[in-house]
C-alpha positions in Angstrom: -27.3 10.4 -0.4 -25.7 7.5 -2.3 -26.5 4.0 -1.1 -23.0 2.9 -0.7 -20.0 4.8 0.4 -17.3 4.9 -2.3 -14.3 2.7 -1.5 -11.4 4.8 -0.7 -10.1 7.2 1.9 -12.1 10.2 3.1 -11.0 13.0 1.0 -9.0 15.8 2.3 -8.3 19.0 0.3 -6.0 21.3 2.1 -4.3 24.2 0.4 -1.0 25.3 1.8 -0.6 29.0 1.1 2.8 30.5 0.9 3.8 34.1 1.5 3.9 36.3 -1.5 7.3 37.1 -2.9 8.3 40.7 -2.8 9.7 42.0 -6.1 12.8 44.2 -6.1 14.5 45.7 -9.1 18.1 44.5 -9.3 20.8 45.3 -11.7 23.2 42.8 -13.3 25.4 42.8 -10.3 22.6 41.7 -8.1 22.5 45.1 -6.2 19.0 46.5 -5.6 18.4 49.8 -7.4 16.1 52.5 -6.1 13.6 53.5 -8.8 13.2 56.9 -7.2 16.8 57.8 -6.7 17.3 58.9 -10.3 20.7 57.3 -10.4 21.5 55.6 -13.7 21.6 51.8 -13.9 24.8 50.0 -14.2 26.4 48.8 -17.4 24.7 46.1 -19.5 25.3 42.5 -18.4 28.6 41.0 -19.3 29.1 38.4 -22.0 29.3 35.5 -19.4 26.0 36.6 -17.8 24.4 36.7 -21.2 25.7 33.3 -22.0 24.4 31.8 -18.8 21.0 33.4 -19.5 20.9 31.8 -22.9 21.8 28.5 -21.5 19.0 28.8 -19.0 16.6 29.6 -21.7 17.6 26.6 -23.9 15.2 23.8 -24.6 17.0 21.1 -22.5 17.2 23.3 -19.4 13.6 24.4 -19.8 12.5 20.8 -20.1 14.4 19.8 -17.0 13.0 22.8 -15.1 9.4 21.8 -16.2 9.9 18.3 -15.1 11.1 19.4 -11.7 8.2 21.8 -11.4 5.8 19.0 -12.2 7.2 17.1 -9.3 6.9 20.0 -6.9 3.2 20.0 -6.1 1.2 23.1 -5.3 0.2 21.8 -1.9 -3.3 20.7 -2.7 -4.2 17.2 -1.6 -6.6 15.5 -4.0 -7.1 11.9 -3.2 -9.1 9.9 -5.8 -12.1 7.9 -4.9 -13.5 4.7 -6.4 -17.1 3.5 -7.0 -16.6 0.1 -5.3 -18.9 -0.8 -2.5 -17.2 -1.0 0.8 -17.7 -4.7 1.6 -14.7 -5.3 3.8 -14.2 -3.7 7.2 -11.6 -0.9 7.7 -10.0 -2.2 10.9 -6.2 -2.2 10.2 -3.8 0.5 11.4 -0.3 1.5 10.4 1.2 -1.0 12.9 -0.8 -3.7 11.3 0.5 -2.8 7.8 4.0 -2.9 9.1 3.4 -6.3 10.7 2.0 -7.6 7.4 5.0 -6.3 5.6 7.2 -8.2 8.1 5.1 -11.3 7.4 5.3 -11.3 3.6 9.0 -10.4 3.5 10.0 -12.6 6.4 13.6 -11.5 6.7 15.0 -14.2 9.0 13.6 -17.1 7.1 14.0 -15.5 3.7 17.7 -15.0 4.2 18.1 -18.4 5.8 16.3 -20.4 3.1 18.3 -18.8 0.2 21.6 -18.5 2.0 23.1 -21.2 -0.2 22.9 -18.8 -3.3 25.0 -16.1 -1.7 27.5 -18.6 -0.3 28.0 -20.1 -3.8 28.3 -16.7 -5.4 30.9 -14.9 -3.2 30.2 -15.7 0.4 30.5 -12.8 3.0 30.9 -9.9 0.5 27.8 -11.0 -1.5 25.7 -11.6 1.6 26.5 -8.3 3.4 26.9 -5.8 0.6 24.4 -7.6 -1.6 21.8 -7.0 1.1 22.5 -3.3 1.2 22.3 -3.0 -2.5 19.0 -4.8 -2.8 17.6 -2.9 0.2 18.5 0.5 -1.3 16.7 -0.2 -4.6 13.8 -1.9 -2.8 13.3 1.3 -0.8 13.2 3.3 -4.0 10.5 1.0 -5.4 8.5 1.2 -2.2 8.8 5.0 -2.1 7.5 5.2 -5.7 4.6 2.9 -5.1 3.8 4.7 -1.8 3.5 8.0 -3.6 1.0 6.4 -6.0 -1.1 4.7 -3.4 -1.4 8.0 -1.5 -3.1 9.4 -4.6 -5.1 6.3 -5.6 -5.9 4.3 -2.4 -7.3 1.1 -4.0 -7.1 -2.6 -3.2 -6.3 -3.2 -6.9 -2.8 -2.0 -6.1 -0.3 -2.0 -8.9 -2.6 -3.2 -11.6 -5.0 -0.3 -10.9 -2.0 2.0 -10.9 -1.0 0.7 -14.4 -4.5 1.6 -15.7 -4.7 5.0 -14.1 -1.2 6.1 -15.1 -0.9 4.7 -18.6 -2.2 6.2 -21.8 -5.9 5.8 -22.1 -5.5 3.8 -25.3 -3.5 1.1 -23.5 -5.1 1.5 -20.1 -7.0 -1.8 -20.0 -4.3 -4.0 -21.6 -1.6 -2.7 -19.3 -3.8 -3.2 -16.2 -4.8 -6.7 -17.4 -1.1 -7.8 -17.9 0.0 -6.2 -14.6 -3.0 -7.8 -12.8 -2.1 -11.3 -14.0 1.6 -10.9 -13.1 0.5 -9.7 -9.6 -2.0 -12.5 -9.2 0.3 -15.3 -10.4 3.1 -13.8 -8.4 0.9 -13.8 -5.2 -0.1 -17.4 -5.7 3.4 -18.8 -6.6 5.0 -16.7 -3.8 2.7 -18.3 -1.2 3.6 -21.7 -2.6 7.3 -21.0 -2.5 7.1 -19.8 1.2 5.2 -22.8 2.4 7.2 -25.3 0.3 10.5 -23.9 1.5 9.1 -23.9 5.0 8.2 -27.5 4.8 11.7 -28.4 3.6 13.2 -26.4 6.5 11.0 -28.1 9.1 12.1 -31.5 7.9 15.7 -30.5 7.8 15.6 -30.6 11.6 16.3 -34.3 11.1 19.6 -33.3 9.5 20.7 -31.9 12.8 20.9 -35.4 14.1 21.6 -37.4 11.0 24.3 -36.0 8.7 23.2 -38.5 6.0 19.6 -37.2 5.9 18.0 -37.4 2.5 14.9 -35.3 1.6 11.7 -37.3 0.8 9.4 -35.3 -1.5 6.2 -37.0 -0.2 7.1 -36.0 3.4 7.7 -32.5 2.2 4.3 -32.4 0.5 2.7 -33.8 3.6 4.1 -31.0 5.8 3.2 -28.5 3.0 -0.5 -29.5 3.0 -0.6 -29.4 6.8 0.9 -25.9 6.7 -1.5 -24.8 4.0 -4.5 -26.0 6.0 -3.4 -24.3 9.2 -2.8 -20.9 7.4 -6.1 -21.2 5.6 -8.0 -22.0 8.8 -6.4 -19.0 10.6 -7.3 -16.7 7.6 -10.9 -18.1 7.6 -11.7 -18.3 11.3 -9.5 -15.7 12.9 -9.7 -12.9 10.4 -11.1 -10.6 13.0 -7.8 -11.0 14.9 -5.7 -10.0 11.8 -4.6 -6.8 13.5 -3.3 -8.7 16.5 -1.6 -11.4 14.3 0.3 -8.8 12.4 1.4 -7.1 15.6 2.6 -10.4 17.0 4.6 -10.9 13.8 6.6 -7.8 14.5 7.3 -8.9 18.0 8.2 -12.5 17.1 10.4 -11.5 14.2 12.4 -8.9 16.1 12.9 -11.1 19.2 13.7 -14.1 17.0 16.6 -12.1 15.4 17.9 -10.9 18.7 17.6 -14.3 20.3 19.5 -16.0 17.4 22.2 -13.3 17.5 22.7 -13.6 21.2 22.7 -17.4 21.3 25.1 -17.8 18.4 27.6 -15.3 19.7 27.3 -16.7 23.3 27.7 -20.4 22.4 29.9 -20.1 19.3 33.2 -22.0 19.7 35.0 -19.7 17.2 34.5 -16.4 15.6 35.9 -14.8 12.4 37.9 -11.6 12.3 36.4 -8.3 11.2 38.5 -8.3 8.0 37.2 -11.7 7.1 33.6 -10.7 7.9 33.8 -7.6 5.7 36.1 -8.6 2.8 36.0 -12.4 2.3 34.9 -13.3 -1.2 34.9 -16.9 -2.4 33.6 -17.5 -5.9 35.3 -20.8 -6.5 32.0 -22.8 -6.9 29.7 -20.7 -9.1 31.7 -20.6 -12.4 30.7 -17.0 -13.0 33.3 -14.2 -13.2 33.6 -12.4 -9.9 31.5 -9.3 -10.9 28.7 -11.4 -12.3 28.9 -13.8 -9.4 28.2 -10.8 -7.1 25.3 -9.8 -9.3 23.8 -13.3 -9.4 24.2 -13.6 -5.7 21.8 -10.7 -5.2 19.1 -13.3 -5.9 19.1 -14.3 -2.2 18.3 -10.8 -1.0 15.8 -10.3 -3.9 13.8 -13.3 -2.9 13.5 -11.9 0.6 12.7 -8.2 -0.1 10.0 -8.8 -2.7 6.7 -9.0 -0.9 6.2 -5.3 -0.4 4.1 -4.9 -3.6 1.6 -7.4 -2.2 0.8 -5.1 0.7 -1.4 -2.7 -1.3 -4.1 -5.4 -1.9 -5.1 -4.8 1.7 -6.0 -1.2 1.1 -9.8 -1.8 1.5 -9.3 -2.9 5.1 -6.9 -0.1 6.2 -8.1 3.0 8.0 -7.2 6.2 6.3 -5.3 4.3 3.6 -4.0 7.3 1.6 -1.7 8.0 4.6 -1.4 4.7 6.5 -0.6 2.5 3.5 2.4 4.7 2.5 3.6 5.0 6.1 3.2 1.3 6.7 5.0 0.2 3.5 7.9 2.6 3.9 8.3 1.7 7.6 8.1 -2.0 6.8 10.9 -2.0 4.2 13.1 0.3 6.3 12.7 -1.8 9.5 13.2 -5.0 7.5 16.5 -3.6 6.1 17.8 -2.9 9.6 16.5 -6.3 10.8 18.4 -8.0 8.0 21.6 -6.3 8.9 21.2 -7.3 12.6 20.6 -10.9 11.5 23.4 -11.1 8.9 26.4 -9.7 10.9 26.3 -12.3 13.7 25.9 -15.1 11.1 29.0 -13.9 9.3 30.8 -13.6 12.6 30.5 -17.3 13.4 30.2 -18.6 9.8 32.0 -22.0 9.4 34.1 -22.9 6.4 32.1 -23.1 3.2 33.3 -26.6 2.4 31.5 -27.9 5.5 28.3 -26.1 4.5 28.1 -26.7 0.7 30.2 -29.7 -0.2 29.9 -32.4 2.5 26.1 -32.3 3.2 24.2 -30.7 0.3 20.9 -32.2 1.3 20.8 -30.1 4.5 20.0 -26.4 4.5 23.2 -24.4 5.2 21.5 -22.4 8.0 20.9 -25.6 9.9 24.5 -26.5 9.6 25.6 -23.0 10.6 23.6 -23.4 13.9 24.9 -26.9 14.5 28.6 -26.3 13.7 28.8 -23.0 15.4 27.2 -23.9 18.7 28.1 -27.7 18.7 24.8 -28.2 20.6 21.8 -30.0 19.3 19.5 -28.4 21.8 20.5 -24.8 21.0 20.4 -25.6 17.3 16.9 -27.1 17.6 15.7 -24.0 19.6 17.0 -21.6 16.9 15.3 -23.6 14.2 12.0 -23.5 16.1 12.2 -19.8 16.3 12.6 -19.6 12.5 9.7 -22.0 12.0 7.5 -19.4 13.8 8.5 -16.8 11.2 7.6 -19.3 8.5 4.1 -19.6 9.9 3.6 -15.8 10.1 5.0 -15.4 6.5 2.7 -18.2 5.2 -0.4 -16.6 6.9 0.5 -13.2 5.5 1.1 -14.4 1.9 -2.2 -16.3 1.8 -4.0 -13.2 3.2 -2.6 -10.9 0.4 -3.2 -13.6 -2.2 -6.9 -13.9 -1.3 -7.4 -10.1 -1.3 -5.6 -9.8 -4.7 -7.9 -12.5 -6.1 -10.9 -10.7 -4.7 -9.9 -7.3 -6.2 -9.0 -8.7 -9.6 -12.2 -10.7 -9.8 -14.2 -7.6 -8.9 -12.9 -5.9 -12.0 -13.9 -8.9 -14.2 -10.4 -10.3 -14.4 -11.5 -13.9 -13.5 -14.4 -16.1 -14.7 -17.4 -16.5 -12.4 -16.8 -13.0 -11.1 -19.9 -13.0 -8.8 -18.7 -16.1 -7.0 -15.2 -15.0 -6.2 -16.3 -11.5 -4.9 -18.8 -12.9 -2.5 -18.1 -11.6 1.0 -19.3 -13.5 4.1 -19.3 -12.7 7.8 -17.3 -15.3 9.7 -16.7 -14.9 13.5 -17.8 -11.3 13.5 -15.5 -10.4 10.5 -16.2 -10.0 6.8 -13.8 -11.9 4.5 -13.8 -12.9 0.8 -14.3 -16.5 1.6 -14.4 -17.9 -1.9 -11.4 -15.9 -3.0 -9.5 -17.4 -0.1 -10.6 -21.0 -1.0 -9.6 -20.4 -4.6 -6.1 -19.2 -3.6 -5.7 -22.3 -1.3 -6.8 -24.6 -4.2 -4.3 -23.0 -6.6 -1.5 -23.3 -4.1 -2.4 -27.0 -3.6 -2.4 -27.8 -7.3 0.9 -25.9 -8.0 2.7 -27.9 -5.3 1.9 -31.1 -7.1 4.2 -30.0 -9.9 7.1 -30.9 -7.6 6.2 -34.6 -8.2 6.5 -34.3 -11.9 9.7 -32.2 -12.3 11.9 -30.5 -9.8 13.3 -28.2 -12.4 9.8 -27.1 -13.5 8.7 -26.6 -10.0 11.8 -24.5 -9.1 11.2 -22.4 -12.3 7.7 -21.6 -11.2 8.9 -20.6 -7.7 11.7 -18.4 -9.2 9.2 -16.9 -11.6 7.1 -15.7 -8.6 9.7 -13.1 -7.7 10.1 -12.0 -11.3 6.3 -11.6 -11.7 6.0 -9.5 -8.6 9.0 -7.4 -9.7 7.4 -6.7 -13.1 4.1 -5.9 -11.6 5.8 -3.3 -9.4 7.8 -1.8 -12.2 5.1 -1.4 -14.9 3.1 1.4 -13.1 6.2 3.3 -12.2 7.3 3.2 -15.8 3.9 4.5 -16.8 4.1 7.2 -14.3 7.4 8.4 -15.8 5.9 8.3 -19.3 3.2 10.8 -18.4 5.8 13.0 -16.7 4.4 12.4 -13.2 1.4 14.6 -13.9 -1.2 12.1 -12.7 0.0 12.0 -9.2 -0.5 15.7 -8.5 -2.3 16.0 -5.2 -0.8 12.9 -3.6 -0.7 12.9 0.1 2.9 11.4 0.2 5.1 13.3 -2.2 8.7 12.7 -3.4 8.7 16.2 -4.9 12.0 17.0 -6.7 13.5 13.6 -5.9 10.6 11.8 -7.6 12.2 11.5 -11.1 15.4 10.1 -9.6 13.7 7.6 -7.4 11.3 6.5 -10.2 14.3 6.1 -12.5 16.2 4.0 -10.0 13.1 1.9 -9.4 12.6 1.1 -13.0 16.3 0.4 -13.4 16.3 -2.0 -10.6 13.2 -3.9 -11.9 15.1 -4.4 -15.3 18.3 -5.5 -13.6 16.5 -7.8 -11.2 14.6 -9.4 -14.0 17.9 -10.3 -15.7 19.5 -11.5 -12.5 16.6 -13.7 -11.4 16.5 -15.5 -14.7 20.1 -16.6 -14.5 21.2 -19.9 -12.9 23.1 -19.4 -9.6 25.8 -21.9 -10.6 27.0 -22.5 -14.2 29.9 -24.8 -13.3 28.8 -28.3 -14.4 25.5 -26.9 -15.5 23.0 -29.4 -16.8 19.5 -29.3 -18.3 18.2 -30.3 -14.9 19.9 -27.6 -12.9 19.1 -24.8 -15.5 17.0 -21.8 -14.4 13.9 -21.8 -16.6 12.3 -18.8 -15.0 12.4 -16.9 -18.2 10.4 -19.6 -20.0 7.8 -19.5 -17.3 7.5 -15.7 -17.4 7.1 -15.8 -21.2 4.4 -18.4 -20.6 2.7 -16.2 -18.1 2.8 -13.2 -20.5 1.5 -15.3 -23.4 -1.3 -16.7 -21.3 -2.3 -13.2 -20.1 -2.2 -11.8 -23.7 -4.3 -14.6 -25.1 -6.8 -14.4 -22.3 -7.3 -10.7 -22.9 -7.8 -11.2 -26.6 -10.3 -14.0 -26.1 -12.2 -13.0 -23.0 -10.7 -10.1 -21.0 -11.4 -7.4 -23.7 -15.1 -7.8 -23.2 -15.3 -8.6 -19.5 -12.4 -6.7 -17.8 -13.4 -3.2 -16.6 -10.4 -1.9 -14.8 -10.5 0.6 -11.9 -13.8 2.5 -11.5 -13.0 6.1 -10.5 -15.7 8.1 -8.8 -15.4 11.2 -11.0 -18.5 12.9 -9.4 -17.0 12.9 -5.9 -14.9 16.1 -6.1 -17.7 17.9 -7.9 -20.1 17.3 -5.1 -17.5 17.9 -2.5 -16.5 21.3 -4.0 -20.2 22.4 -4.3 -20.7 21.6 -0.6 -17.5 23.4 0.3 -18.4 26.4 -1.7 -21.8 26.7 -0.1 -20.3 26.6 3.4 -17.5 29.1 2.6 -20.0 31.6 1.2 -22.4 31.3 4.1 -22.3 34.1 6.7 -23.9 34.0 10.0 -25.1 37.6 9.8 -26.9 37.1 6.5 -30.4 35.9 5.9 -30.3 32.7 3.9 -32.4 30.4 1.9 -31.8 26.7 1.6 -33.2 25.7 -1.8 -33.9 22.0 -2.3 -36.2 20.1 -4.7 -37.1 17.3 -2.3 -40.5 16.7 -0.8 -41.8 18.8 2.0 -40.6 17.6 5.4 -41.7 18.9 8.8 -38.9 18.7 11.3 -39.4 18.9 15.0 -36.7 20.0 17.4 -36.7 19.7 21.2 -35.1 22.4 23.4 -34.8 26.1 23.2 -32.5 26.3 20.2 -33.2 26.9 16.5 -30.6 26.3 13.9 -30.3 29.6 12.0 -26.7 30.1 11.3 -23.3 28.5 11.2 -20.9 28.7 14.2 -17.6 29.6 12.6 -15.8 27.7 15.4 -17.5 24.5 14.3 -16.3 23.2 10.9 -18.8 20.4 10.7 -22.1 22.0 10.9 -24.3 24.9 12.0 -24.5 25.6 15.7 -27.8 26.5 17.3 -28.3 29.9 19.0 -28.5 30.0 22.7 -31.9 30.3 24.5 -33.4 33.8 24.0 -35.5 35.5 26.6 -37.4 34.1 29.5 -40.6 32.1 29.7 -42.9 35.2 29.5 -41.3 36.4 26.3 -41.7 33.0 24.8 -45.3 32.8 25.8 -46.0 36.2 24.1 -44.3 35.0 21.0 -46.3 31.9 21.1 -49.6 33.9 21.3 -48.5 36.2 18.4 -48.3 33.3 16.0 -51.2 31.3 17.4 -53.4 32.2 14.6 -50.9 31.1 11.9 -50.2 27.8 13.5 -53.8 26.6 13.3 -53.4 26.1 9.6 -50.6 23.5 10.1 -51.3 19.8 10.7 -49.5 17.5 13.0 -48.7 20.0 15.7 -47.4 18.3 18.8 -48.3 19.1 22.4 -45.7 19.6 25.0 -45.8 19.2 28.7 -46.5 22.0 31.2 -42.9 22.4 32.2 -42.3 25.3 29.8 -40.6 23.2 27.0 -40.3 24.9 23.6 -41.3 23.3 20.3 -39.9 24.5 17.1 -41.7 23.8 13.9 -40.1 24.7 10.6 -42.4 24.8 7.6 -40.8 23.6 4.4 -42.0 23.7 0.9 -40.3 22.7 -2.4 -40.1 24.8 -5.5 -37.9 25.4 -8.4 -35.0 27.8 -7.8 -35.4 31.0 -9.8 -32.4 33.0 -8.8 -29.0 31.5 -8.1 -27.8 34.7 -6.5 -30.3 34.6 -3.6 -30.4 30.9 -3.0 -27.7 28.5 -2.1 -28.0 24.7 -1.7 -26.2 24.0 1.6 -26.2 20.5 3.0 -26.3 20.8 6.8 -24.3 18.5 9.0 -25.5 19.5 12.4 -24.7 17.6 15.6 -28.4 16.4 15.7 -28.1 15.0 12.2 -31.3 16.8 11.2 -31.9 18.0 7.6 -33.7 21.4 7.0 -35.3 22.1 3.7 -37.0 25.5 3.2 -38.1 27.7 0.4 -37.9 31.5 0.2 -39.3 32.1 3.7 -38.8 30.3 7.0 -41.3 30.5 9.8 -40.3 29.7 13.3 -43.2 29.0 15.6 -42.8 28.7 19.3 -45.5 26.9 21.2 -45.9 26.8 25.0 -48.7 25.5 27.1 
C-alpha cells in the first residue's frame, strides 16, 4: 500500500455497452434485398449517388468525420490521478463551488463598479446586450475548461492543463507561462476587487455631498482594513469555508432581489420599454458606434472573469472530477441570470446620462442611480450597504483562490523557497496553506502602493489582471484543439460533437477579449494619463515569465506529476476480481511475509459474494456444535505443530486459523493475485494450500 493517497478523484471506469447493430443488405434505393429470394439486384447506383459517395470519401469530409468521431467518446471514464500528497481536506461540495463562483465573479458589485464604461460606450444597448454576449462566450469557456477538469482534476488548474494537453516538447514552457499568467492574474484581481470596494465604500459620502472628492490615502486605509479582515477570515475560519460560500449565494441573490424591489417601488420615474431595449448613446466615447459597443464589453468582461480561478480549489472538493464541472457550469449559468435580473430594473429607472457622467464624475454612477431614482438618502444608503456585503464575499473568495494558486504553483517548483510556501498547518481544526496565504496578502499590499506613484500605472495593472486570467484560460483550450481533442478521452463531463465548436468559440473569445481589454474606454480628449497601458503590462508579465524560465524555471519547475501506475494497478485488481468464481478453488499468491490471521465467529472467507462488489462475503455457519467438535478433533493432531493458538471460552465459539506461507509463483494459470477488500478489512495471504482449522473447547 502506498504511504500517501494520490491527489485526485477516486477513479471510476465504467463502460457503457451499446446494442449491436444488425446488418441488412440494401440496394441503391435503400430497399432491403433478401439474399435467399434469388431475385436480381436493382440497377447500379445513379450518377448522383456515385458523386455523393465520392464526396463522402474525399479527404476534407473524412477529416471532419474523424474529428467528430474523436469528440464522441466510447463511454469509458478514465480520470487521471496525480502523485501529490493529499495535504488539504476534501470538504467542499458542489454548492460550495457554486458559492465560490458567485464570490469571485460578484455580479452585483462587478456590474456596479464598472457601470461607467458601458454608460460611456453606448448606454442601455451596451449594458443589456453586451452582458448577453459576454455571458454566452464565458459559458463556452467554462464548458471547455469543465471538460478538461473532469479528465484531469488537479489544483494546478489551467497551467496543469497546458502542460498535459500541449506537445511534450513545449509542455513545461507552456505550463510555466500559463502558471505565471494565472498567478499574477489572481493577485492583481484580488487587489482590483478590494481597491474598487474601498472606493465604493467611501463613495457613500457622495450621497450626502455632491462635491465629494476622493482621497487616495483614505482609500488605501479602507483597503488595508478590508485586506486584513479577509485575510483573518481565510486564516481563522477556513473550516467554515463551506458555510461562507453558501452564505454568499443567499446574500447575492437576496441583494439583487432587494435592490430591484426597492428601486422599482421607490422610483419617481421609469423609462419606457423601447428606451430600455433600444437606447444607444455614444456621444462621449469618441469611438465609432460598432467599436463603442465592443469596447463597452469591458464592463461585463471584468465581472465574468473569475471562473478560471475556481479550479485551484480542486484539492479541497469532494469527487472533483464531477463536482468541479457541475459547480463551475452552474455558477456561470446562475450568474448570467442574476446579472439580467439586476440589469433590467437598473435600466428601468436609469436617470439621464448627463447627471451620472458629467456633473459629478468623482462619485460612482451606481451611487447616483440609487440617489436620483429613489430621492431618499436612507434607501440609497441601504442599497449601498447590501452591495458592500457582496464586496466582502468577493474579496474573501478572491484571496482564497489566490492562496491556493500560490500553493499549487509553488508545489511544482514555480516559486523560490518552494518548501516554505507549500507548508500546510492546522488552524482551528482545518488545514490551510498558511504561508501561501500570507504571501498572497503581502503581494496585494505591495501592489496597492503603486496607486500612490501613478494612477495610470495602477489602473493598467488592474486592467491587466483580467487579460492575464483570460489568456490563462485560453492557452489550454488552444492546446486541446491542437492535439485534436484526443487527450480528453475518458472525461467524465463530455461536450461530444459540440466540443470542437465550443472550443473554437472559446479561443475566439479569448483573442477578441484580449484586444478589447487593451483599448481605452474613451478616446475623446485622450491623454497620456488616461491611456490604457494594459498591453504594456501584459508584455512585461510575459517577458518576466520567459526570462524567469530561462534563468531558473528550466531547472526547478516540474509541472504536473501524473500517477501513471494508478490504472495499471487498478486494472490488475479489477481483472483478478472479474476472473474469480465462487465455485472454483483458488489460490492467493503473494510474496509478503507469513501472517497468521485470526477470525472470530462462525464464518470463513472462502469466496466472493457476487452481490457484494467491494469484497468477499463469508459463508454462513455450517452444521451444529457437534459437527464442529468432530471437525475440531479430526485436525487436532495437525494443529499441535502451530504456535500461537488461542484458547476460546466454553460457550462454543469457533476460531479459524489460516496458515499462510510465502513462495515464488510458478504458474500464472493456477494462481491469481487478488487483493481482498472484505468488510472486516483483513488481508489473507496463502500459498498453494489453505488449511482451515476449527477449534472448540
